[in-house]
C-alpha positions in Angstrom: -3.5 -39.4 -85.0 -2.2 -37.8 -81.8 -5.0 -37.7 -79.2 -3.9 -34.2 -78.2 -4.5 -33.0 -81.8 -7.9 -34.6 -81.7 -8.7 -32.8 -78.4 -7.4 -29.5 -79.7 -9.5 -29.9 -82.9 -12.6 -30.6 -80.9 -12.0 -27.6 -78.6 -11.6 -25.3 -81.5 -14.7 -26.7 -83.2 -16.8 -26.3 -80.1 -15.8 -22.6 -79.6 -15.6 -21.3 -83.1 -17.6 -23.3 -85.7 -21.1 -23.5 -84.1 -23.0 -20.5 -85.5 -26.4 -21.9 -84.4 -28.1 -22.7 -81.1 -27.2 -26.2 -80.0 -30.6 -26.4 -78.3 -32.2 -26.7 -81.7 -30.3 -29.9 -82.5 -30.9 -33.5 -81.4 -28.3 -35.8 -79.7 -26.0 -37.2 -82.3 -27.2 -40.7 -81.7 -28.0 -43.5 -79.2 -26.6 -46.9 -78.4 -29.0 -49.6 -79.6 -26.7 -52.5 -78.5 -23.9 -52.6 -75.9 -21.8 -55.7 -75.1 -19.1 -55.7 -72.4 -17.6 -52.4 -71.3 -18.0 -49.4 -73.5 -17.3 -45.8 -72.4 -18.0 -42.3 -73.6 -15.4 -39.5 -73.0 -16.8 -36.0 -73.6 -14.8 -33.2 -75.0 -14.4 -31.7 -71.5 -12.8 -34.8 -70.2 -15.8 -36.4 -68.4 -16.0 -40.2 -68.8 -19.0 -42.4 -68.3 -20.2 -46.0 -69.1 -22.3 -46.3 -72.2 -25.4 -48.5 -71.8 -28.1 -49.6 -74.2 -30.3 -46.6 -74.9 -27.6 -44.1 -73.8 -27.0 -41.1 -76.0 -23.9 -39.8 -77.6 -23.2 -36.2 -78.7 -20.9 -34.1 -80.9 -17.4 -34.1 -79.4 -17.8 -37.5 -77.7 -15.2 -40.2 -78.0 -16.7 -43.7 -77.8 -14.3 -46.3 -76.4 -14.8 -50.0 -76.6 -12.6 -52.2 -74.4 -11.0 -55.4 -75.6 -14.2 -57.2 -74.7 -16.6 -54.5 -75.6 -18.6 -53.5 -78.7 -21.5 -51.3 -79.5 -23.9 -50.3 -82.2 -24.9 -46.7 -82.5 -27.9 -45.4 -84.4 -27.3 -41.8 -85.5 -29.9 -39.1 -85.6 -29.9 -39.1 -89.4 -30.6 -42.9 -89.5 -27.0 -43.8 -90.0 -25.6 -46.9 -88.2 -22.2 -47.6 -86.7 -21.0 -50.9 -85.3 -17.8 -50.4 -83.3 -15.5 -53.4 -82.8 -13.6 -54.3 -79.6 -10.5 -52.1 -78.9 -11.9 -49.0 -80.7 -11.7 -45.3 -80.1 -14.1 -43.4 -82.3 -14.6 -39.6 -82.1 -17.9 -37.9 -83.2 -15.9 -34.9 -84.4 -18.8 -33.0 -85.8 -22.5 -33.9 -86.1 -25.0 -31.3 -87.2 -28.6 -32.5 -87.7 -31.7 -30.4 -86.9 -34.0 -31.8 -84.3 -36.9 -30.8 -86.5 -37.0 -30.6 -90.3 -38.2 -27.0 -90.4 -35.3 -25.6 -88.3 -33.0 -23.4 -90.4 -29.3 -24.1 -90.2 -26.5 -21.6 -90.9 -24.3 -24.5 -91.8 -25.2 -27.7 -93.7 -25.8 -31.0 -91.9 -22.5 -32.8 -91.3 -21.4 -36.1 -89.9 -17.6 -36.1 -89.4 -15.8 -38.7 -87.4 -12.3 -39.7 -86.4 -11.1 -43.3 -85.9 -8.2 -43.2 -83.5 -7.8 -47.0 -83.2 -9.7 -50.2 -83.9 -12.5 -50.7 -86.4 -16.1 -50.2 -87.3 -18.9 -50.8 -89.8 -20.9 -47.9 -91.2 -24.2 -47.6 -93.0 -24.7 -44.1 -94.3 -27.6 -42.0 -93.0 -29.5 -39.1 -94.5 -26.6 -36.7 -94.2 -24.3 -38.7 -96.4 -27.0 -39.6 -98.8 -28.1 -36.0 -99.4 -24.6 -34.7 -99.8 -21.7 -37.1 -99.8 -19.2 -34.4 -99.1 -20.9 -33.9 -95.7 -19.7 -37.3 -94.4 -16.1 -38.4 -93.7 -14.0 -40.5 -91.4 -10.5 -39.4 -90.6 -8.0 -42.0 -89.6 -4.3 -41.9 -88.7 -3.5 -43.2 -92.2 -6.2 -41.9 -94.6 -9.5 -40.1 -94.9 -12.6 -42.2 -95.9 -15.2 -40.5 -98.0 -18.4 -42.1 -99.4 -20.4 -42.5 -102.5 -23.5 -43.9 -100.7 -22.4 -46.9 -98.9 -22.2 -49.7 -96.4 -18.5 -50.5 -95.5 -16.1 -51.9 -92.9 -12.8 -50.4 -91.8 -10.1 -51.6 -89.4 -6.9 -49.7 -88.5 -4.0 -51.9 -87.3 -1.2 -50.3 -85.3 0.7 -53.3 -83.8 -2.6 -54.3 -82.1 -4.2 -56.8 -84.5 -2.7 -60.0 -83.0 -6.2 -61.6 -82.8 -6.6 -61.2 -86.6 -3.2 -62.8 -87.1 -4.3 -65.8 -85.1 -7.5 -66.3 -87.0 -5.9 -65.8 -90.4 -2.7 -67.8 -89.6 -0.5 -65.1 -90.9 1.0 -61.8 -89.6 -1.2 -58.8 -90.2 0.6 -55.6 -91.4 0.0 -52.3 -89.9 -2.3 -49.9 -91.8 -5.9 -49.2 -92.7 -8.1 -51.9 -94.2 -11.4 -51.0 -95.9 -14.0 -53.2 -97.5 -17.3 -52.1 -99.3 -20.5 -54.1 -98.9 -22.6 -51.8 -101.1 -22.1 -48.4 -102.7 -18.6 -47.1 -102.8 -15.9 -45.3 -100.8 -12.9 -43.1 -101.5 -9.6 -43.7 -99.5 -7.5 -40.6 -99.6 -3.9 -40.1 -98.3 -1.4 -37.3 -98.8 0.0 -39.3 -101.7 -3.1 -40.3 -103.6 -6.5 -41.9 -103.5 -8.4 -44.9 -104.7 -12.1 -45.5 -105.4 -13.6 -48.8 -104.0 -16.9 -50.2 -105.2 -19.1 -52.9 -103.7 -17.1 -56.1 -103.2 -13.8 -54.4 -103.4 -11.2 -54.0 -100.6 -8.4 -51.4 -100.1 -5.3 -51.0 -98.0 -3.2 -48.0 -97.0 0.1 -48.7 -95.2 0.6 -45.1 -93.9 -0.2 -41.5 -94.6 2.6 -41.3 -97.1 1.6 -44.2 -99.2 -1.0 -44.4 -102.0 -3.9 -46.7 -101.2 -4.3 -49.8 -103.3 -6.7 -52.7 -103.7 -5.9 -55.6 -101.4 -6.6 -59.3 -101.1 -5.2 -59.1 -97.6 -7.9 -56.6 -96.7 -10.5 -58.9 -98.1 -9.2 -61.8 -95.9 -9.0 -59.7 -92.7 -12.4 -58.1 -93.0 -14.1 -61.3 -94.0 -12.5 -63.4 -91.2 -13.6 -61.0 -88.6 -16.7 -59.3 -90.0 -19.1 -57.1 -88.2 -22.2 -58.9 -89.6 -25.5 -57.1 -90.2 -26.6 -54.1 -88.2 -30.1 -52.8 -87.7 -31.6 -50.6 -90.4 -34.6 -49.2 -88.4 -35.5 -45.5 -88.6 -34.0 -43.3 -85.8 -37.4 -43.0 -84.1 -38.2 -46.7 -84.2 -37.3 -49.5 -81.8 -34.3 -51.0 -83.6 -33.8 -54.7 -83.4 -30.6 -55.9 -81.8 -28.3 -57.7 -84.2 -25.0 -58.8 -82.6 -21.7 -59.2 -84.4 -19.2 -61.9 -84.9 -16.0 -60.5 -83.5 -14.0 -63.7 -82.9 -13.6 -66.6 -85.3 -15.0 -67.1 -88.7 -18.5 -68.3 -88.0 -21.8 -66.6 -87.1 -25.4 -67.6 -86.6 -28.4 -66.5 -88.5 -31.8 -65.7 -87.1 -32.8 -69.3 -87.3 -29.8 -70.4 -85.3 -27.9 -71.9 -88.3 -24.1 -71.7 -88.1 -22.7 -70.0 -91.2 -19.2 -69.5 -92.5 -18.6 -65.7 -92.9 -16.3 -66.2 -95.8 -18.2 -68.6 -98.0 -21.7 -68.1 -96.6 -22.1 -71.9 -96.4 -23.3 -73.8 -93.4 -20.5 -75.4 -91.4 -20.1 -77.7 -88.5 -19.6 -76.2 -85.0 -15.9 -76.2 -83.9 -14.2 -76.3 -80.6 -14.5 -73.1 -78.7 -11.9 -73.0 -76.1 -14.1 -70.5 -74.3 -12.5 -68.8 -71.2 -14.0 -66.2 -68.9 -11.4 -64.5 -66.7 -11.2 -61.8 -64.0 -8.9 -58.8 -64.3 -5.2 -59.4 -64.6 -2.1 -57.1 -64.7 -3.0 -53.9 -66.5 -6.8 -54.6 -66.9 -9.7 -53.2 -65.0 -12.5 -55.6 -66.1 -13.6 -59.2 -66.3 -13.5 -60.6 -69.8 -14.5 -63.5 -71.9 -13.0 -65.0 -75.1 -14.9 -67.6 -77.1 -11.6 -68.7 -78.7 -9.4 -68.1 -75.7 -7.0 -71.0 -76.7 -6.7 -72.3 -73.1 -3.5 -74.0 -72.1 -4.0 -76.8 -69.4 -1.7 -78.8 -67.2 -2.1 -82.5 -66.5 -4.7 -81.9 -63.8 -6.8 -79.7 -66.2 -5.7 -76.5 -64.4 -5.5 -73.5 -66.7 -1.9 -72.3 -67.4 -2.7 -69.7 -70.1 -5.4 -68.1 -72.1 -5.8 -65.5 -74.9 -7.5 -62.1 -74.4 -7.8 -60.9 -78.0 -4.4 -59.4 -78.9 -2.9 -60.4 -75.5 -1.8 -63.8 -74.2 -1.7 -64.3 -70.4 0.5 -67.1 -69.0 1.0 -68.5 -65.5 4.6 -68.1 -64.3 5.3 -68.4 -60.6 1.8 -67.7 -59.3 0.2 -70.6 -57.5 -2.8 -72.4 -59.0 -5.5 -72.9 -56.2 -9.2 -73.7 -56.0 -8.7 -75.9 -59.2 -11.8 -77.9 -60.0 -13.6 -79.7 -62.8 -17.2 -80.9 -63.2 -16.5 -84.4 -64.7 -17.3 -87.3 -62.4 -21.0 -87.4 -62.5 -23.9 -88.0 -64.9 -24.6 -85.0 -67.1 -21.3 -83.4 -66.2 -20.6 -80.1 -68.0 -16.8 -80.6 -68.0 -16.3 -77.0 -67.1 -13.2 -76.2 -65.1 -12.3 -73.4 -62.8 -9.5 -72.0 -60.6 -7.4 -69.0 -59.7 -3.7 -68.0 -59.8 -2.5 -66.5 -56.5 0.5 -65.0 -54.8 2.9 -64.6 -57.7 3.3 -63.3 -61.2 1.8 -63.8 -64.6 3.3 -63.0 -68.0 1.3 -60.6 -70.2 2.4 -61.1 -73.8 1.6 -58.6 -76.6 3.2 -57.7 -79.9 5.2 -55.1 -78.0 6.8 -57.8 -75.8 6.3 -59.6 -72.6 5.6 -58.0 -69.2 5.8 -59.9 -65.9 3.3 -58.5 -63.5 2.1 -59.5 -60.1 -1.4 -60.9 -59.6 -3.3 -58.3 -57.6 -5.2 -60.6 -55.4 -5.8 -63.4 -57.8 -6.6 -64.1 -61.5 -9.8 -66.1 -61.5 -11.0 -68.2 -64.5 -13.6 -70.7 -65.7 -13.1 -72.6 -68.9 -15.2 -74.7 -71.3 -14.3 -78.4 -71.9 -11.3 -79.1 -74.0 -12.6 -79.8 -77.5 -16.0 -78.5 -76.7 -18.3 -76.9 -79.2 -20.1 -73.5 -79.3 -23.8 -74.3 -78.7 -26.3 -72.8 -81.1 -28.4 -70.7 -78.7 -32.2 -70.9 -78.7 -34.0 -67.9 -80.0 -37.0 -68.3 -77.7 -37.6 -69.4 -74.1 -35.8 -69.1 -70.8 -33.3 -71.1 -68.8 -32.1 -71.2 -65.2 -28.7 -72.4 -64.0 -27.5 -74.1 -60.8 -24.2 -73.4 -59.2 -21.8 -76.4 -59.4 -18.4 -74.9 -58.6 -16.5 -71.7 -57.9 -13.3 -70.1 -56.7 -13.0 -68.4 -53.4 -13.4 -64.6 -54.0 -10.3 -62.5 -53.3 -9.6 -58.8 -52.9 -6.5 -56.8 -53.6 -5.7 -56.5 -49.9 -4.8 -60.2 -49.6 -8.1 -61.4 -48.2 -9.8 -64.6 -49.2 -13.5 -64.7 -48.8 -16.5 -67.0 -49.3 -19.0 -67.1 -52.1 -22.3 -67.4 -50.4 -24.5 -67.7 -53.5 -24.5 -67.1 -57.3 -27.5 -67.1 -59.6 -27.7 -67.1 -63.4 -30.7 -67.1 -65.7 -31.1 -66.5 -69.5 -33.9 -65.1 -71.5 -33.2 -66.4 -75.0 -36.2 -64.5 -76.5 -34.6 -61.2 -75.5 -31.0 -62.6 -75.8 -30.1 -61.4 -72.3 -28.9 -62.8 -68.9 -29.5 -61.9 -65.3 -26.9 -62.6 -62.7 -26.4 -62.2 -58.9 -23.5 -62.9 -56.6 -23.2 -62.6 -52.8 -19.9 -63.0 -51.0 -18.3 -62.1 -47.7 -14.9 -61.5 -46.1 -14.5 -62.5 -42.5 -11.3 -60.5 -42.0 -13.0 -57.2 -42.9 -16.6 -58.1 -41.9 -17.8 -57.1 -45.4 -20.7 -58.6 -47.4 -20.7 -57.8 -51.1 -24.0 -58.2 -53.1 -24.0 -57.5 -56.8 -26.9 -57.8 -59.3 -27.1 -57.5 -63.1 -30.1 -57.6 -65.3 -30.5 -57.6 -69.1 -26.9 -58.2 -69.9 -26.6 -58.7 -73.7 -25.8 -62.1 -75.2 -23.6 -62.3 -78.3 -25.3 -65.1 -80.1 -22.5 -65.4 -82.6 -20.1 -67.0 -80.1 -22.5 -67.8 -77.1 -20.9 -65.3 -74.8 -22.2 -62.4 -72.6 -20.6 -59.5 -70.9 -21.7 -56.3 -69.2 -21.9 -54.3 -66.0 -23.7 -54.9 -62.7 -26.6 -52.6 -62.1 -26.0 -52.5 -58.3 -23.1 -53.4 -56.0 -23.8 -53.0 -52.3 -21.1 -53.4 -49.7 -22.3 -53.9 -46.1 -19.7 -53.5 -43.3 -19.3 -52.1 -39.8 -19.3 -48.6 -41.4 -22.7 -49.1 -43.0 -23.7 -49.7 -46.6 -21.7 -48.4 -49.5 -22.3 -48.5 -53.2 -19.7 -49.9 -55.6 -19.5 -51.0 -59.3 -18.5 -54.0 -61.2 -18.8 -56.1 -64.3 -19.0 -59.7 -65.4 -18.1 -61.9 -68.4 -19.3 -65.3 -69.3 -20.1 -68.0 -71.9 -22.6 -70.9 -72.5 -21.3 -74.4 -72.9 -23.1 -77.2 -74.8 -22.8 -80.3 -76.9 -22.7 -81.3 -80.5 -26.6 -81.2 -80.7 -26.4 -77.5 -80.0 -27.9 -77.8 -76.6 -27.0 -75.4 -73.8 -25.9 -77.5 -70.8 -23.9 -75.1 -68.7 -22.4 -71.6 -68.3 -19.4 -70.0 -66.7 -18.9 -66.5 -65.3 -16.2 -64.3 -63.8 -16.8 -61.1 -62.0 -14.8 -58.0 -60.9 -16.2 -55.6 -58.3 -14.8 -52.5 -56.8 -15.5 -49.8 -54.2 -12.9 -47.1 -53.6 -9.5 -48.7 -53.6 -10.8 -52.2 -52.9 -11.1 -54.7 -55.8 -12.8 -58.1 -55.5 -12.8 -60.9 -58.1 -14.2 -64.4 -58.4 -15.5 -67.1 -60.8 -18.4 -69.6 -60.9 -19.6 -72.5 -63.0 -23.2 -73.5 -63.6 -25.2 -76.4 -64.9 -28.5 -75.8 -66.7 -31.2 -76.6 -64.2 -34.4 -76.7 -66.2 
């Protein structure tokens, strides 16, 4: 669906269809879980970062980056879990803030999926009158018959699914029903899907059909369980398995998402990376498929649907923690002064590194540790790259701290760095960054970024991505992070490796 059409529809809706006082209605919903970078774009064009506990309203578009995901609890008790790389519009949401408020129009929850995918568990609006719930996509409209379902729309952007399944994924809309039923409707026809059934629609002019391909895609990259707490209750955070075909249950057991049987942990190939050509944030990929040279320097990694390859940029600050007792075998480095190849399904783009591309990677053949569900851990810095900015300056990492609260499934992180050329000191601090237990990664934004220079103290922003490393016993032995900071036109990046210290 054309974004301009969506904006026009939202504008018309806001000016013509509301016959009631909006002050009588609650927010459409709130974020009960946020991982990585997630944004909200309002109908008037304002854009803000979405954080846990943040609210969303009618007319908002929720945008998850390639490393972001969120779970929304709607005001009627409905639940939405948005996958990475998703744009999802709350087209119309009418729900009285109080039960005795009269409405000139019936309650409605209408959504638009522009790209990406989600899982939905119907709330009170859809249960009371199923015609009052729908999701419009560029291919088909999804209606419900009381349901819990998954949907993914592929438009030449599902390369990560292709890698997992080992086969090319066709463009179109994939839908799978966990309970209840849905109706997939295109201009050419419709199909009813019941629990355990999967459907596919190639385009708006094709008739939907049942599909084993949809079953394979949605099972291989499922959005696991979401919270089912009431809207006014503190909902438990249940993270999702977005990469790979394994997840962990509440007891820490690794389960195959397709068969449901316990499986052995497999090599992760985890890579955390700073921004590269065309990106704005740090990222992390638990199945980043790192490519290494003879000295264990990284020459390529995967960022979801995108592959990034070293071309004529120079590898510097290359290091590995290997020659000591208890070594983590984490490796780190940066690519400087040259170009990288950014490869997508649309082709290959050669782009200059803007400063440097920093990385930290897990050991080759390492395993995903099964994270503890209680307790805390602190980590000691064992290696890092020299931070760089996009003005060509190379700085010094003064300190970096990392700690984990496995009971809350969050991490805290601090970095302090300086640039002699500009006489700047950057201090960044992040608290309660959510952990994804399914793949032992974490990502989020810094709460504060302070830059001290001759001009005084300025405030910036930034984000980090990272992963835990471990062994075959499921023990957490180390962690790696990358960070990206900015203030005005200045961008700063770096990476750090840690060993568990307690």
